[in-house]
N, CA, C and O atoms as a DFTB+ gen file, in Angstrom:
252 C
 N C O
     1  1      22.649      -7.610      -4.278
     2  2      21.339      -8.003      -4.755
     3  2      20.607      -8.724      -3.633
     4  3      21.217      -9.444      -2.843
     5  1      19.302      -8.527      -3.568
     6  2      18.493      -9.147      -2.518
     7  2      18.379     -10.649      -2.745
     8  3      18.401     -11.132      -3.877
     9  1      18.259     -11.359      -1.655
    10  2      18.085     -12.799      -1.727
    11  2      16.710     -13.117      -2.300
    12  3      15.722     -12.479      -1.937
    13  1      16.645     -14.084      -3.178
    14  2      15.401     -14.480      -3.839
    15  2      14.791     -15.661      -3.091
    16  3      15.509     -16.530      -2.595
    17  1      13.460     -15.686      -3.015
    18  2      12.751     -16.765      -2.347
    19  2      11.570     -17.203      -3.208
    20  3      11.210     -16.534      -4.176
    21  1      10.991     -18.303      -2.852
    22  2       9.821     -18.813      -3.559
    23  2       8.639     -18.811      -2.608
    24  3       8.734     -19.303      -1.483
    25  1       7.531     -18.258      -3.062
    26  2       6.311     -18.221      -2.267
    27  2       5.262     -19.041      -3.007
    28  3       4.850     -18.666      -4.105
    29  1       4.827     -20.146      -2.428
    30  2       3.827     -20.965      -3.119
    31  2       2.448     -20.301      -3.103
    32  3       1.960     -19.894      -2.049
    33  1       1.838     -20.199      -4.263
    34  2       0.471     -19.693      -4.405
    35  2      -0.259     -20.584      -5.410
    36  3       0.364     -21.296      -6.198
    37  1      -1.574     -20.531      -5.365
    38  2      -2.344     -21.304      -6.331
    39  2      -2.228     -20.652      -7.704
    40  3      -1.863     -19.482      -7.818
    41  1      -2.542     -21.416      -8.740
    42  2      -2.510     -20.859     -10.092
    43  2      -3.516     -19.728     -10.226
    44  3      -3.259     -18.750     -10.929
    45  1      -4.646     -19.851      -9.567
    46  2      -5.663     -18.793      -9.626
    47  2      -5.116     -17.481      -9.075
    48  3      -5.333     -16.420      -9.659
    49  1      -4.404     -17.553      -7.947
    50  2      -3.817     -16.339      -7.359
    51  2      -2.716     -15.801      -8.255
    52  3      -2.626     -14.591      -8.464
    53  1      -1.878     -16.681      -8.786
    54  2      -0.822     -16.248      -9.699
    55  2      -1.408     -15.527     -10.901
    56  3      -0.903     -14.479     -11.304
    57  1      -2.465     -16.076     -11.475
    58  2      -3.103     -15.465     -12.646
    59  2      -3.738     -14.126     -12.295
    60  3      -3.697     -13.183     -13.085
    61  1      -4.319     -14.052     -11.116
    62  2      -4.904     -12.783     -10.672
    63  2      -3.814     -11.741     -10.468
    64  3      -3.976     -10.579     -10.844
    65  1      -2.699     -12.163      -9.870
    66  2      -1.574     -11.261      -9.646
    67  2      -1.060     -10.699     -10.965
    68  3      -0.705      -9.523     -11.040
    69  1      -1.019     -11.524     -11.997
    70  2      -0.554     -11.070     -13.314
    71  2      -1.388      -9.905     -13.830
    72  3      -0.865      -9.031     -14.521
    73  1      -2.686      -9.881     -13.503
    74  2      -3.566      -8.827     -14.012
    75  2      -3.241      -7.460     -13.425
    76  3      -3.661      -6.436     -13.965
    77  1      -2.490      -7.438     -12.314
    78  2      -2.118      -6.173     -11.687
    79  2      -0.853      -5.574     -12.276
    80  3      -0.516      -4.427     -11.985
    81  1      -0.154      -6.336     -13.096
    82  2       1.112      -5.857     -13.633
    83  2       1.043      -5.561     -15.109
    84  3       0.018      -5.759     -15.761
    85  1       2.146      -5.088     -15.615
    86  2       2.304      -4.805     -17.034
    87  2       3.124      -5.913     -17.667
    88  3       3.814      -6.653     -16.966
    89  1       3.057      -6.034     -18.974
    90  2       3.815      -7.066     -19.670
    91  2       5.300      -6.921     -19.340
    92  3       5.873      -5.838     -19.456
    93  1       5.904      -8.020     -18.930
    94  2       7.328      -8.020     -18.604
    95  2       7.649      -7.638     -17.174
    96  3       8.794      -7.765     -16.741
    97  1       6.657      -7.172     -16.434
    98  2       6.895      -6.775     -15.043
    99  2       7.009      -8.032     -14.171
   100  3       6.267      -8.997     -14.353
   101  1       7.933      -8.002     -13.241
   102  2       8.135      -9.165     -12.371
   103  2       7.080      -9.191     -11.276
   104  3       6.482      -8.169     -10.938
   105  1       6.864     -10.396     -10.724
   106  2       5.948     -10.513      -9.587
   107  2       6.450      -9.662      -8.429
   108  3       5.653      -9.069      -7.702
   109  1       7.748      -9.599      -8.255
   110  2       8.329      -8.785      -7.192
   111  2       7.912      -7.321      -7.349
   112  3       7.518      -6.679      -6.376
   113  1       7.999      -6.796      -8.568
   114  2       7.614      -5.403      -8.818
   115  2       6.119      -5.188      -8.595
   116  3       5.709      -4.174      -8.030
   117  1       5.307      -6.152      -9.044
   118  2       3.862      -6.042      -8.873
   119  2       3.522      -6.012      -7.385
   120  3       2.749      -5.164      -6.939
   121  1       4.096      -6.936      -6.620
   122  2       3.827      -6.986      -5.189
   123  2       4.311      -5.728      -4.487
   124  3       3.634      -5.222      -3.592
   125  1       5.467      -5.220      -4.878
   126  2       5.994      -3.987      -4.276
   127  2       5.032      -2.834      -4.512
   128  3       4.744      -2.064      -3.596
   129  1       4.536      -2.712      -5.733
   130  2       3.591      -1.646      -6.071
   131  2       2.308      -1.786      -5.249
   132  3       1.812      -0.797      -4.711
   133  1       1.772      -2.989      -5.149
   134  2       0.547      -3.214      -4.385
   135  2       0.742      -2.883      -2.908
   136  3      -0.124      -2.265      -2.288
   137  1       1.876      -3.292      -2.346
   138  2       2.143      -2.998      -0.935
   139  2       2.328      -1.509      -0.707
   140  3       1.885      -0.983       0.314
   141  1       2.978      -0.816      -1.644
   142  2       3.132       0.638      -1.531
   143  2       1.769       1.319      -1.527
   144  3       1.544       2.257      -0.763
   145  1       0.859       0.850      -2.377
   146  2      -0.493       1.412      -2.436
   147  2      -1.228       1.211      -1.115
   148  3      -1.886       2.126      -0.622
   149  1      -1.117       0.027      -0.551
   150  2      -1.772      -0.257       0.727
   151  2      -1.184       0.632       1.820
   152  3      -1.923       1.209       2.617
   153  1       0.131       0.742       1.860
   154  2       0.781       1.602       2.860
   155  2       0.292       3.038       2.734
   156  3      -0.009       3.679       3.741
   157  1       0.208       3.552       1.503
   158  2      -0.238       4.925       1.271
   159  2      -1.695       5.098       1.707
   160  3      -2.037       6.071       2.380
   161  1      -2.547       4.150       1.319
   162  2      -3.965       4.241       1.677
   163  2      -4.158       4.212       3.193
   164  3      -4.977       4.960       3.728
   165  1      -3.410       3.356       3.883
   166  2      -3.510       3.297       5.337
   167  2      -3.025       4.590       5.969
   168  3      -3.615       5.069       6.938
   169  1      -1.949       5.160       5.426
   170  2      -1.438       6.431       5.928
   171  2      -2.484       7.533       5.749
   172  3      -2.737       8.307       6.672
   173  1      -3.085       7.601       4.571
   174  2      -4.077       8.647       4.303
   175  2      -5.317       8.457       5.169
   176  3      -5.880       9.433       5.666
   177  1      -5.741       7.229       5.351
   178  2      -6.890       6.964       6.208
   179  2      -6.625       7.460       7.626
   180  3      -7.503       8.040       8.264
   181  1      -5.420       7.229       8.106
   182  2      -5.035       7.712       9.436
   183  2      -5.078       9.242       9.488
   184  3      -5.555       9.819      10.465
   185  1      -4.582       9.891       8.445
   186  2      -4.583      11.359       8.410
   187  2      -6.004      11.911       8.403
   188  3      -6.285      12.908       9.067
   189  1      -6.904      11.269       7.656
   190  2      -8.302      11.715       7.620
   191  2      -8.967      11.555       8.985
   192  3      -9.773      12.396       9.385
   193  1      -8.633      10.483       9.700
   194  2      -9.188      10.297      11.043
   195  2      -8.717      11.408      11.960
   196  3      -9.488      11.903      12.783
   197  1      -7.467      11.804      11.829
   198  2      -6.934      12.906      12.645
   199  2      -7.702      14.188      12.338
   200  3      -8.071      14.926      13.252
   201  1      -7.940      14.451      11.065
   202  2      -8.660      15.667      10.682
   203  2     -10.105      15.660      11.168
   204  3     -10.659      16.714      11.479
   205  1     -10.717      14.479      11.235
   206  2     -12.085      14.380      11.732
   207  2     -12.163      14.763      13.203
   208  3     -13.223      15.160      13.687
   209  1     -11.057      14.647      13.907
   210  2     -11.003      14.993      15.321
   211  2     -10.471      16.418      15.516
   212  3      -9.835      16.724      16.524
   213  1     -10.743      17.279      14.535
   214  2     -10.150      18.614      14.556
   215  2     -10.621      19.461      15.726
   216  3      -9.973      20.460      16.040
   217  1     -11.729      19.105      16.392
   218  2     -12.142      19.874      17.567
   219  2     -11.111      19.771      18.689
   220  3     -11.134      20.565      19.630
   221  1     -10.223      18.812      18.594
   222  2      -9.156      18.654      19.585
   223  2      -7.967      19.575      19.285
   224  3      -7.068      19.727      20.113
   225  1      -7.971      20.191      18.091
   226  2      -6.880      21.081      17.714
   227  2      -7.012      22.404      18.451
   228  3      -8.116      22.826      18.795
   229  1      -5.891      23.049      18.688
   230  2      -5.874      24.370      19.307
   231  2      -5.336      25.352      18.270
   232  3      -4.288      25.116      17.669
   233  1      -6.044      26.432      18.069
   234  2      -5.623      27.449      17.122
   235  2      -4.324      28.097      17.595
   236  3      -4.114      28.281      18.794
   237  1      -3.461      28.437      16.650
   238  2      -2.220      29.145      17.015
   239  2      -2.539      30.497      17.648
   240  3      -1.772      30.992      18.474
   241  1      -3.650      31.089      17.272
   242  2      -4.037      32.380      17.862
   243  2      -4.361      32.244      19.359
   244  3      -4.265      33.211      20.115
   245  1      -4.744      31.030      19.769
   246  2      -5.089      30.801      21.167
   247  2      -3.879      30.520      22.050
   248  3      -3.980      30.493      23.276
   249  1      -2.748      30.313      21.415
   250  2      -1.536      29.974      22.173
   251  2      -0.830      31.229      22.617
   252  3       0.212      31.153      23.268
């Protein structure tokens, strides 16, 4: 089992964090889900930037 730690946050932040989860869901699960979403969004943003630079691509027919 992973080691547990305490992260101090204000009550306002704690209450806001609760709104992102479901009843009975742990803060750990809520934070994991939020971080996964950020990771995915950053990955997709990077992929879209690559596609915007498609003039740099070389067609397989040209190879």
